[in-house]
C-alpha positions in Angstrom: 16.0 -3.6 19.2 15.4 -2.5 15.3 16.9 0.6 13.9 14.2 3.6 13.3 12.5 4.0 10.2 13.9 7.0 9.6 17.3 5.7 10.1 16.4 3.0 7.5 15.1 5.5 5.2 18.2 7.6 5.0 20.6 4.7 4.8 18.7 3.6 1.6 18.4 7.2 0.3 22.2 7.6 0.9 22.9 4.3 -0.9 20.5 5.3 -3.9 22.0 9.0 -4.3 25.8 7.6 -4.1 27.8 4.8 -5.2 27.9 3.5 -1.7 26.9 -0.3 -0.7 24.3 -0.9 1.8 27.2 -1.4 4.2 29.2 1.8 3.7 25.9 4.0 3.6 24.5 2.1 6.9 28.0 2.7 8.3 28.0 6.7 7.4 24.9 7.3 8.9 25.9 5.3 12.1 28.8 7.4 12.2 27.2 10.9 11.7 24.8 9.5 14.4 27.6 8.6 16.7 29.2 12.2 16.4 26.2 13.7 17.2 25.6 11.4 20.1 22.2 9.8 18.9 21.2 6.4 18.5 20.2 5.0 15.3 16.9 3.0 17.2 15.7 6.5 18.0 16.7 8.8 15.3 13.7 11.2 14.3 12.9 13.2 11.3 13.7 16.4 13.2 16.9 15.2 14.2 17.6 13.9 11.0 17.0 17.3 9.5 19.8 18.9 11.6 22.1 16.4 10.9 21.7 16.9 6.9 22.2 20.4 7.4 25.2 20.1 9.6 27.4 17.0 9.6 26.4 14.7 6.3 28.2 17.0 3.9 31.7 16.7 5.6 31.0 13.1 6.1 30.3 12.4 2.6 33.6 14.6 1.7 35.6 12.2 3.9 34.4 9.4 2.4 35.7 10.8 -1.0 32.2 11.9 -2.2 33.5 15.5 -4.2 32.3 18.4 -2.5 29.8 19.6 -5.2 28.4 16.1 -5.4 27.6 15.9 -1.6 26.0 19.1 -1.3 23.8 18.0 -4.2 23.2 14.6 -2.1 22.5 16.5 1.1 20.0 18.4 -0.7 18.3 15.3 -2.4 18.3 13.6 1.2 16.5 16.8 2.8 13.9 17.1 0.2 13.2 13.4 0.4 12.8 13.6 4.0 10.3 16.3 3.9 8.2 14.4 1.4 8.2 11.6 3.4 7.5 13.2 6.4 4.7 15.1 5.1 3.0 11.7 4.2 3.8 10.3 7.3 5.7 7.5 5.8 8.4 7.6 8.7 6.6 7.6 11.8 8.4 6.2 14.7 7.5 2.5 15.9 6.6 1.9 19.6 8.1 3.8 22.2 11.6 4.5 22.6 13.6 3.5 25.5 13.9 7.2 26.8 10.2 7.2 26.6 9.6 3.9 28.8 11.9 5.2 31.3 10.4 8.5 31.5 6.9 6.8 32.1 8.1 4.7 34.6 9.9 7.1 36.5 6.6 9.3 36.6 5.0 6.3 38.1 7.4 6.2 41.3 6.5 9.9 41.9 
């Protein structure tokens, strides 16, 4: 199963905004998602908005980004996310596992 387009976008954006390598950026995003209990395969724009607002700053500081710089990175990520989402560039691909099982569960009733 491929990561969601939202996950791919935020990892690439984080790499561009910091000195992180691709592996470091993707790993940082995965750790934030794990802390929040969200799958990288199903990450949505709405979920990412909350994560940027609440968890990314601390995760960046923990990984050596200066607090002032981390705030700037979070602002850039939030602005970029809003711009991409408004253009429809981050539409999910296919159904999530949750959607499939919910649909299957409805058929049995």
